[in-house]
C-alpha positions, 0 to 999 in steps of 0.5 A: 476499550483501548486498541491492542498494541502490535508492538511495544518498545523504545523510541530512541534518538541520540540520548533521548528515549521514550517507551512507545507502542505501535497500533494498526492504522489500516485494517481489513478486519471490517470487510465481509469474510466468507467461508468455503462450504461444501454445497452438497452438505452445507458443511465448512471445508477444511484445508489440508497439506497433502503430499504432491505425489502420494496424495496423503495428508502430512502432519504438522510435525512432518512439515518443514521449509524447502528452498527450490534449487532445481527440479524436485531438489530442495534445501530443507530447513527445520523450524529450529534452523529457520528460527536461528535466522531471526535477528535478535531484538532489543525492542529499540526503534532507533532513529538514524536520520531526519530527512525532508518529507519528500526525500523518500519516494512513496513507491517504497511505502508499505504499511502504516502504523500509529506510534503513541507513547506507552505510559505517562512517563513517556509523554513529555519526551514523545511530544518533544520529538513530535513537535521538533519534527513538526516545526522543522518539517522533517520525517525520521528514518528508523530501524528495529526488529519488527515481526521477526525481520529488521525493518526500516520505518519512516516516522512523521508527525500526525495529529497528536501522535506519530505515524510509522510507515514500514518501508519496502526494501530496495530489492522488493521495489521493481524498476520502473523501466519494466513498466515504462520502457515502451512508453514513447517520448511525445511532444504535447503542445498547442490546443491539446495541452491547453485543454488538458490544463483547463480540465485539471484546473476545473477538477482541482479539489482536496482529498477526503477519504470519507468520500470514497466508497467501497462499492464491492463491499457495499454490493456484497452486504446488500447481496447477503441481506437480500439472501437473508430476506429471501429476495430474488437475486438479479444480475445488474445490467451491464453498461453499454460500451462507450462510443470511441471518439478521438482524443481531441474531441474527448478533450474538448467535450471534457473541457466543455468547449466542443465545437470551439477552436483555440486561438493557438493552432494545435500541433499534432503529437510527434513520436520521437522514438522510445526512451527508457524511464529515469531511475527512481531517486530515493533519499 
């Protein structure tokens, strides 16, 4: 059975256009899901919205949106008023620019979707756009109204189709200064840097998503199966804390050169004071 499209519209670049459909590329629907149960009765628990002061349940018809402007003070918006802010959609995915693949910092990446032609009549134009992007090694920046909001998307060639990744807005991406502001500037050289480079060289490989297991999901599945089979559940043994060793010893051990010394004398790291991290650059 063909997957259900999340969105259908027209991909447009200049005067060239073709009908397309968006399909979810990453989903959590296969994860194990739990319901909340009343332990005493075995019945499922139902959620209710209640008044924070009276404790009484509030019917859906009485629920409105409120923007907090102060203590117990809200700007109240009715459903119709909220709906009026939703932008009009003409179902057009308009490509505004073609850029180099590396021009967008991946910190802006939000959610991927497969973008495919919708109908036989769209296939030729779709493949023309896909192959043109592939040959020129570029990605496209496009905009459309998606799920009630104007969204920017990054589109790239992928297998026989395209992948459209929604992009975070600039105001949604926090400045790196908040995370890296206290990281000091240090000069690393000598044996310490040589060992780090050696470890990286010996650990080089290729990304294969199939090699990464969701251990938590697998453990939950085993736990549910054990419960169904009436088996006794035993808590796993906690790993013993590793012995703390100094950085150079850890590097030598990881590189397999414990006890050996480099021909170049290692220079101890020297703190040079705090520096602020550079601003992100995005195309």
